[in-house]
MDAnalysis code that builds the backbone (N, CA, C; Angstrom):
import MDAnalysis as mda
import numpy as np

u = mda.Universe.empty(489, n_residues=163, atom_resindex=np.repeat(np.arange(163), 3), trajectory=True)
u.add_TopologyAttr("name", ["N", "CA", "C"] * 163)
u.add_TopologyAttr("resid", np.arange(1, 164))
u.add_TopologyAttr("resname", ["GLN", "TRP", "TYR", "GLN", "ARG", "ARG", "VAL", "PRO", "ILE", "THR", "THR", "GLY", "LYS", "GLN", "TRP", "TYR", "GLN", "ARG", "ARG", "VAL", "ALA", "ILE", "THR", "ALA", "GLY", "THR", "ALA", "GLY", "VAL", "SER", "GLY", "LEU", "THR", "ALA", "THR", "PRO", "ASP", "PHE", "THR", "SER", "VAL", "LEU", "LEU", "THR", "TRP", "GLU", "ALA", "VAL", "ASP", "GLY", "ALA", "THR", "ASN", "TYR", "ASN", "VAL", "ALA", "TRP", "ARG", "ALA", "SER", "GLY", "THR", "GLU", "ASP", "TRP", "ASN", "ALA", "ALA", "ASP", "VAL", "PRO", "GLY", "THR", "GLU", "HIS", "THR", "PHE", "GLU", "GLY", "LEU", "ASN", "VAL", "ALA", "SER", "ASP", "TYR", "GLU", "ALA", "LYS", "VAL", "GLU", "ALA", "SER", "ASN", "ASP", "ALA", "GLY", "ILE", "ARG", "GLU", "GLY", "ILE", "GLU", "PRO", "ALA", "GLU", "VAL", "SER", "PHE", "THR", "THR", "LYS", "ASP", "ASN", "ARG", "PRO", "PRO", "HIS", "PRO", "VAL", "GLY", "GLY", "LEU", "THR", "VAL", "HIS", "GLU", "ALA", "ALA", "TYR", "ASN", "ALA", "THR", "THR", "ILE", "THR", "LEU", "SER", "TRP", "ASN", "ILE", "GLN", "ASP", "ASN", "THR", "ALA", "GLU", "LYS", "ARG", "LYS", "LYS", "TYR", "ARG", "LEU", "ARG", "LEU", "CYS", "VAL", "ASP", "THR", "THR", "ALA"])
u.atoms.positions = np.array([
    [52.720, 186.840, 48.974],
    [53.580, 186.479, 48.058],
    [52.613, 185.403, 47.302],
    [52.438, 185.399, 46.096],
    [51.627, 184.449, 45.285],
    [52.356, 183.519, 44.536],
    [51.784, 182.164, 44.434],
    [52.460, 181.456, 43.794],
    [51.411, 180.778, 42.482],
    [51.817, 180.348, 41.428],
    [51.048, 179.683, 40.535],
    [51.572, 178.261, 40.221],
    [50.485, 177.337, 40.199],
    [50.869, 176.101, 39.816],
    [49.691, 175.491, 38.928],
    [50.130, 174.515, 38.146],
    [49.163, 173.837, 36.983],
    [48.680, 172.730, 38.055],
    [47.488, 172.412, 38.314],
    [46.790, 171.369, 39.071],
    [45.979, 170.692, 38.132],
    [46.417, 169.193, 38.169],
    [45.645, 168.291, 37.306],
    [44.356, 168.116, 37.835],
    [43.316, 168.092, 36.849],
    [41.838, 168.044, 37.279],
    [41.338, 166.966, 36.343],
    [40.614, 165.821, 36.742],
    [40.046, 164.844, 35.938],
    [38.530, 164.820, 36.143],
    [37.952, 164.788, 34.973],
    [36.187, 164.682, 34.848],
    [36.053, 163.601, 33.803],
    [35.793, 162.517, 34.570],
    [35.543, 161.208, 33.710],
    [36.925, 160.576, 33.319],
    [37.023, 160.741, 31.940],
    [38.222, 160.129, 31.252],
    [39.225, 161.241, 30.935],
    [38.838, 162.474, 31.090],
    [39.695, 163.424, 30.322],
    [40.261, 164.225, 31.576],
    [41.768, 164.671, 31.274],
    [42.365, 165.422, 32.022],
    [42.710, 166.899, 31.544],
    [42.530, 167.700, 32.586],
    [42.671, 169.132, 32.465],
    [43.659, 169.632, 33.349],
    [44.459, 170.916, 32.888],
    [45.211, 171.692, 33.953],
    [44.755, 172.957, 33.739],
    [44.814, 173.433, 34.970],
    [44.313, 174.965, 35.361],
    [45.493, 175.624, 36.076],
    [45.595, 176.761, 36.087],
    [46.529, 177.514, 36.913],
    [45.711, 178.155, 38.098],
    [46.291, 177.824, 39.221],
    [45.455, 178.469, 40.467],
    [46.705, 179.222, 41.234],
    [46.109, 180.104, 41.867],
    [46.992, 181.076, 42.771],
    [46.875, 180.673, 44.138],
    [48.049, 180.489, 44.787],
    [48.183, 179.830, 46.051],
    [48.994, 180.815, 46.945],
    [48.602, 181.249, 48.148],
    [49.340, 181.935, 48.870],
    [50.240, 181.244, 50.108],
    [51.352, 181.308, 49.890],
    [52.289, 180.593, 50.902],
    [51.911, 180.881, 52.354],
    [51.855, 180.092, 53.263],
    [51.698, 180.358, 54.623],
    [52.765, 181.520, 55.146],
    [52.368, 182.380, 55.942],
    [53.237, 183.140, 56.417],
    [53.709, 182.826, 58.028],
    [52.955, 182.163, 58.445],
    [53.159, 181.597, 59.922],
    [54.154, 180.286, 60.004],
    [55.006, 180.144, 60.698],
    [55.865, 178.945, 60.781],
    [54.983, 177.852, 61.791],
    [55.621, 176.579, 61.831],
    [55.198, 175.474, 62.590],
    [55.627, 176.007, 64.034],
    [54.745, 175.987, 65.059],
    [54.943, 176.451, 66.416],
    [54.764, 175.159, 67.250],
    [54.989, 175.299, 68.626],
    [54.711, 174.292, 69.452],
    [55.130, 173.004, 69.596],
    [56.331, 172.619, 68.895],
    [56.676, 171.645, 68.566],
    [57.254, 170.936, 69.813],
    [56.704, 169.691, 70.166],
    [57.030, 169.108, 71.397],
    [57.485, 167.630, 71.365],
    [58.437, 167.317, 71.789],
    [59.054, 165.657, 71.791],
    [58.784, 165.205, 73.141],
    [58.130, 164.050, 73.130],
    [57.954, 163.345, 74.142],
    [58.737, 161.988, 73.851],
    [59.958, 161.665, 74.364],
    [60.505, 160.549, 74.174],
    [60.176, 159.406, 75.123],
    [60.400, 158.147, 74.687],
    [60.143, 156.951, 75.500],
    [61.698, 156.246, 75.372],
    [61.700, 154.939, 75.366],
    [62.938, 154.363, 75.484],
    [63.498, 154.057, 74.044],
    [62.605, 153.878, 73.132],
    [63.070, 153.441, 71.951],
    [62.004, 154.408, 70.772],
    [61.330, 155.202, 71.243],
    [60.369, 155.995, 70.111],
    [60.299, 157.209, 70.721],
    [59.762, 158.138, 69.975],
    [59.377, 159.411, 70.313],
    [58.002, 160.059, 69.698],
    [57.153, 160.720, 70.349],
    [56.089, 161.366, 70.037],
    [56.324, 162.843, 69.751],
    [56.018, 163.263, 68.519],
    [56.145, 164.687, 68.309],
    [54.797, 165.345, 67.981],
    [54.503, 166.537, 68.609],
    [53.366, 167.118, 68.511],
    [53.662, 168.525, 68.171],
    [52.508, 169.105, 67.383],
    [53.022, 170.667, 67.179],
    [51.540, 171.314, 66.998],
    [51.582, 172.739, 66.741],
    [50.250, 173.013, 66.411],
    [49.927, 173.370, 64.920],
    [48.877, 173.258, 64.632],
    [48.418, 173.247, 63.162],
    [48.687, 174.706, 62.695],
    [49.177, 174.784, 61.188],
    [49.577, 175.794, 60.621],
    [48.250, 176.176, 59.651],
    [47.701, 177.476, 59.711],
    [46.724, 177.939, 58.847],
    [47.021, 177.589, 57.329],
    [46.314, 177.016, 56.783],
    [46.470, 176.638, 55.312],
    [47.321, 175.494, 54.966],
    [47.908, 174.820, 55.951],
    [48.760, 173.702, 55.774],
    [47.813, 172.484, 55.734],
    [48.103, 171.685, 54.817],
    [47.685, 170.551, 54.697],
    [48.496, 169.076, 54.746],
    [49.603, 169.382, 54.905],
    [50.558, 168.387, 55.018],
    [51.805, 168.926, 55.848],
    [52.474, 167.765, 56.544],
    [53.704, 168.182, 57.279],
    [54.628, 167.093, 56.839],
    [55.967, 167.773, 56.869],
    [57.003, 166.822, 56.592],
    [57.801, 166.649, 58.018],
    [57.727, 165.566, 58.507],
    [58.216, 165.308, 59.992],
    [59.604, 164.549, 59.671],
    [60.616, 165.122, 60.420],
    [61.967, 164.140, 60.340],
    [62.797, 164.276, 61.604],
    [63.530, 163.098, 61.613],
    [64.456, 163.022, 62.988],
    [65.743, 162.481, 62.240],
    [66.711, 162.721, 63.049],
    [67.988, 162.278, 63.024],
    [68.674, 162.147, 64.233],
    [69.931, 161.130, 64.532],
    [70.680, 161.159, 65.626],
    [71.567, 162.480, 65.528],
    [71.686, 163.258, 66.811],
    [72.505, 164.264, 66.776],
    [73.895, 163.951, 66.198],
    [74.418, 165.022, 65.388],
    [75.857, 164.769, 64.872],
    [75.645, 164.216, 63.631],
    [74.613, 163.956, 62.996],
    [74.571, 163.142, 61.688],
    [74.007, 164.057, 60.706],
    [74.121, 163.761, 59.456],
    [73.595, 164.631, 58.434],
    [72.308, 164.068, 57.960],
    [72.020, 162.649, 57.748],
    [70.756, 162.248, 57.052],
    [69.679, 162.355, 57.974],
    [68.483, 162.797, 57.412],
    [67.127, 162.822, 58.069],
    [66.421, 161.521, 57.654],
    [65.719, 161.112, 58.415],
    [64.471, 159.901, 58.262],
    [63.239, 160.941, 58.438],
    [62.412, 160.724, 57.332],
    [61.469, 161.721, 57.211],
    [60.140, 160.930, 56.695],
    [58.840, 161.441, 57.331],
    [57.743, 161.032, 56.762],
    [56.734, 162.257, 56.338],
    [55.810, 161.922, 55.751],
    [54.655, 163.018, 55.296],
    [53.573, 162.552, 56.145],
    [52.924, 163.553, 56.823],
    [51.814, 163.307, 57.614],
    [50.757, 164.301, 57.535],
    [49.455, 164.024, 57.609],
    [48.292, 165.084, 57.596],
    [48.008, 165.836, 58.661],
    [48.359, 165.083, 59.919],
    [47.829, 165.666, 61.087],
    [48.995, 166.527, 61.900],
    [48.989, 166.644, 63.261],
    [49.748, 167.441, 63.996],
    [50.272, 166.516, 64.934],
    [50.617, 165.426, 64.627],
    [51.436, 164.290, 65.671],
    [51.879, 163.095, 64.743],
    [53.179, 162.747, 65.255],
    [53.772, 161.662, 64.513],
    [54.668, 160.855, 65.379],
    [54.639, 159.535, 65.495],
    [55.444, 158.850, 66.459],
    [56.500, 158.031, 65.434],
    [57.870, 158.183, 65.802],
    [58.972, 157.653, 65.156],
    [59.366, 156.425, 66.165],
    [59.344, 155.276, 65.674],
    [60.017, 153.936, 66.397],
    [61.217, 153.703, 65.822],
    [61.981, 152.564, 66.792],
    [63.367, 152.061, 66.285],
    [64.350, 152.894, 66.767],
    [64.215, 153.845, 67.612],
    [65.400, 154.755, 67.982],
    [66.025, 154.006, 69.152],
    [67.313, 154.441, 69.424],
    [68.262, 153.606, 70.303],
    [67.989, 154.136, 71.848],
    [68.157, 153.641, 72.822],
    [67.957, 153.990, 74.115],
    [68.875, 155.167, 74.576],
    [68.645, 155.845, 75.460],
    [69.669, 156.864, 75.999],
    [70.520, 157.492, 74.876],
    [69.920, 157.966, 73.897],
    [70.452, 158.680, 72.693],
    [69.849, 159.820, 72.371],
    [70.971, 160.938, 71.963],
    [70.423, 162.455, 71.303],
    [70.049, 162.394, 70.000],
    [68.952, 163.046, 69.951],
    [68.304, 163.057, 68.640],
    [67.952, 164.684, 68.397],
    [67.564, 164.926, 66.987],
    [66.904, 166.305, 66.560],
    [65.817, 165.881, 65.765],
    [64.773, 166.606, 65.651],
    [63.636, 166.414, 64.822],
    [63.204, 167.761, 64.557],
    [62.508, 167.805, 63.210],
    [61.979, 168.941, 62.529],
    [60.527, 168.748, 61.912],
    [59.737, 169.857, 61.926],
    [58.551, 169.644, 61.237],
    [58.649, 170.814, 60.219],
    [58.008, 170.613, 58.997],
    [57.819, 171.510, 57.927],
    [56.376, 171.469, 57.478],
    [55.823, 172.507, 57.218],
    [54.232, 172.413, 56.820],
    [54.107, 172.738, 55.163],
    [53.346, 172.457, 54.549],
    [53.154, 172.728, 53.098],
    [51.583, 172.731, 52.996],
    [51.206, 173.596, 51.745],
    [49.820, 173.530, 51.452],
    [49.280, 172.523, 50.401],
    [48.288, 172.681, 49.824],
    [47.940, 171.509, 48.934],
    [48.582, 171.494, 47.682],
    [49.405, 172.573, 47.185],
    [50.049, 172.477, 45.985],
    [51.670, 172.279, 46.602],
    [51.689, 171.903, 47.682],
    [53.178, 171.304, 47.983],
    [54.257, 172.512, 48.272],
    [53.651, 173.540, 48.312],
    [54.453, 174.851, 48.686],
    [54.969, 175.091, 50.210],
    [56.386, 175.087, 50.254],
    [57.022, 175.212, 51.594],
    [57.414, 176.562, 51.756],
    [57.917, 177.298, 50.720],
    [58.487, 178.505, 50.760],
    [57.952, 179.524, 51.541],
    [58.333, 180.153, 52.497],
    [57.894, 181.208, 53.470],
    [57.131, 180.649, 54.664],
    [57.056, 179.379, 55.059],
    [56.683, 178.635, 55.979],
    [57.808, 178.108, 56.833],
    [58.070, 178.668, 57.941],
    [59.244, 178.327, 58.771],
    [59.100, 176.968, 59.463],
    [60.115, 176.131, 59.366],
    [59.974, 174.942, 60.164],
    [60.188, 175.155, 61.594],
    [59.920, 174.194, 62.339],
    [60.348, 174.129, 63.890],
    [61.202, 172.986, 64.007],
    [62.062, 173.079, 64.971],
    [62.974, 172.118, 65.269],
    [63.246, 171.919, 66.671],
    [63.408, 170.528, 67.234],
    [63.512, 170.307, 68.770],
    [64.676, 169.269, 68.881],
    [65.370, 169.260, 69.935],
    [66.302, 168.113, 70.427],
    [65.565, 167.245, 71.586],
    [66.078, 166.107, 71.553],
    [65.525, 165.258, 72.650],
    [66.295, 164.078, 72.955],
    [66.342, 163.424, 74.155],
    [67.085, 162.210, 74.516],
    [66.146, 161.123, 74.877],
    [66.286, 159.996, 74.339],
    [65.403, 158.884, 74.489],
    [65.820, 158.483, 75.969],
    [64.864, 157.729, 76.764],
    [64.815, 157.277, 77.872],
    [65.989, 156.197, 78.252],
    [66.435, 155.972, 79.346],
    [67.580, 155.145, 79.596],
    [67.053, 154.084, 80.536],
    [66.815, 152.740, 79.996],
    [66.275, 151.564, 80.700],
    [67.572, 150.474, 80.956],
    [68.690, 150.959, 80.778],
    [69.887, 149.921, 81.035],
    [70.069, 149.683, 82.445],
    [70.499, 148.605, 82.602],
    [71.020, 148.317, 84.201],
    [72.258, 149.315, 84.667],
    [72.288, 149.608, 85.941],
    [73.386, 150.570, 86.053],
    [74.779, 149.848, 86.243],
    [76.006, 150.326, 86.230],
    [77.088, 149.643, 86.134],
    [77.316, 149.190, 87.527],
    [78.038, 148.098, 87.494],
    [78.400, 147.431, 89.008],
    [79.392, 148.424, 89.867],
    [79.200, 148.453, 90.978],
    [80.284, 149.101, 91.794],
    [81.262, 148.119, 92.307],
    [82.388, 148.549, 92.573],
    [83.342, 147.809, 93.273],
    [84.098, 148.476, 94.280],
    [84.808, 147.934, 95.292],
    [85.765, 148.354, 96.133],
    [84.968, 149.116, 97.244],
    [83.595, 148.558, 97.558],
    [83.075, 149.188, 98.598],
    [83.813, 148.884, 99.936],
    [83.859, 150.143, 100.478],
    [84.948, 150.314, 101.797],
    [84.054, 151.034, 102.772],
    [83.981, 150.475, 104.225],
    [83.488, 151.227, 105.141],
    [84.604, 151.815, 105.960],
    [84.948, 152.959, 106.227],
    [86.012, 153.469, 106.980],
    [85.810, 153.319, 108.393],
    [87.055, 153.168, 109.063],
    [86.758, 152.908, 110.484],
    [86.212, 154.423, 111.197],
    [85.335, 153.955, 112.279],
    [84.824, 155.174, 112.830],
    [85.014, 154.964, 114.255],
    [85.019, 156.058, 115.162],
    [85.178, 156.203, 116.421],
    [84.311, 155.386, 117.352],
    [84.469, 154.824, 118.315],
    [83.464, 154.178, 119.275],
    [82.382, 155.160, 119.519],
    [81.150, 154.452, 119.314],
    [79.844, 155.327, 119.595],
    [79.720, 156.563, 118.389],
    [80.492, 156.326, 117.375],
    [80.289, 157.420, 116.543],
    [78.954, 157.255, 115.924],
    [78.194, 158.322, 115.363],
    [76.947, 158.482, 114.643],
    [77.088, 158.505, 113.252],
    [78.384, 158.655, 112.612],
    [78.489, 158.690, 111.250],
    [79.478, 157.773, 110.808],
    [79.531, 157.369, 109.518],
    [80.494, 156.440, 108.946],
    [80.985, 157.175, 107.595],
    [82.002, 156.753, 107.059],
    [82.394, 157.050, 105.540],
    [82.428, 155.798, 104.773],
    [81.745, 155.921, 103.776],
    [81.835, 154.805, 102.670],
    [82.587, 155.311, 101.399],
    [83.230, 154.506, 100.633],
    [83.831, 154.740, 99.385],
    [83.474, 153.609, 98.524],
    [83.577, 153.582, 97.212],
    [83.412, 152.673, 96.287],
    [84.080, 153.177, 94.965],
    [84.089, 152.366, 94.109],
    [84.673, 152.547, 92.636],
    [83.286, 152.217, 91.821],
    [83.484, 153.019, 90.517],
    [82.407, 152.592, 89.806],
    [83.029, 152.770, 88.266],
    [82.631, 151.927, 87.339],
    [83.433, 152.052, 85.816],
    [82.913, 153.419, 85.261],
    [83.876, 153.943, 84.590],
    [83.758, 155.263, 83.883],
    [82.526, 154.917, 83.026],
    [81.461, 155.903, 83.033],
    [80.455, 155.960, 82.193],
    [79.954, 157.387, 82.008],
    [81.006, 158.211, 81.870],
    [80.605, 159.609, 81.512],
    [80.035, 159.766, 80.394],
    [80.522, 158.892, 79.170],
    [79.713, 159.153, 77.865],
    [78.562, 158.605, 77.816],
    [78.074, 157.907, 78.867],
    [76.553, 157.478, 78.912],
    [75.742, 158.538, 79.612],
    [76.460, 159.429, 80.361],
    [75.490, 160.374, 81.133],
    [74.834, 159.594, 82.381],
    [75.387, 158.576, 82.826],
    [74.610, 157.829, 84.004],
    [75.595, 157.544, 85.090],
    [75.513, 158.533, 86.095],
    [76.088, 158.461, 87.352],
    [74.855, 158.615, 88.375],
    [74.397, 157.526, 88.812],
    [73.464, 157.479, 89.876],
    [73.735, 156.723, 90.773],
    [73.598, 156.980, 91.986],
    [73.996, 156.038, 93.164],
    [72.751, 155.902, 94.018],
    [72.432, 154.709, 94.638],
    [71.461, 154.553, 95.710],
    [72.167, 153.928, 96.721],
    [72.027, 154.499, 97.806],
    [72.714, 153.868, 99.173],
    [71.575, 153.327, 100.179],
    [71.523, 152.248, 100.339],
    [70.562, 151.679, 101.497],
    [71.442, 151.168, 102.529],
    [71.260, 151.557, 103.663],
    [72.010, 151.214, 105.014],
    [70.868, 150.689, 105.936],
    [71.198, 149.325, 106.327],
    [70.404, 148.674, 107.434],
    [71.205, 148.570, 108.664],
    [70.575, 149.178, 109.993],
    [71.435, 149.032, 110.991],
    [70.803, 147.910, 111.879],
    [71.638, 147.025, 112.472],
    [71.061, 146.037, 113.431],
    [71.137, 146.516, 114.586],
    [70.041, 146.790, 115.526],
    [70.537, 147.404, 116.919],
    [69.996, 146.248, 117.984],
    [69.752, 144.999, 117.454],
    [69.466, 143.884, 118.318],
    [70.739, 143.238, 118.842],
    [71.975, 143.564, 118.229],
    [73.081, 142.861, 118.694],
    [73.620, 143.257, 119.959],
])
C-alpha cells in the first residue's frame, strides 16, 4: 500500500513542497517487554523496519486516558507510577511521514513492585501440645488485604533447649 504526502523542503530562504511515495510498514511492533520497578517501568521492543519514531503510552488498568511520549529509539522509561499497581502499555511505530496505518501496535500489562511494609498480625496463639510433642499449632489474625494482593507470612521459631 502506497501513500503520498507533501513534504516541506527548504533550500536557503525558499520553501518547496514535493510529493513523495511512502510505503507503510507491514510488520508490527514486536518483542514489547515491561520491566517494572516500584514507581517506574522500562519498556523495550524490537525495531520495526522503516520506522523512525515510536509512540509509547501507558495507563492505569481500567482507565481510559493514555499518557504518551514520542521516542526515536526502542526503549523508554515512564516515571511517577504508583507502587503495587496494575498498568497497561502500548507502542506504535511510524515512518518519516508519520504514517501509522498498517503498522500493528504491541501491548503489554504489568504490575509495579510492592515496597510497602506488611500488615501487622494480631491474636498470635500457640495451641496446647501434648507433653514431649514434636509439633505445635500456631494461629493468627491479619487485616484483610486481598485488594492489595499481599498475603505473605514469614514464621521464625526459636527453640531454647538450655532450660
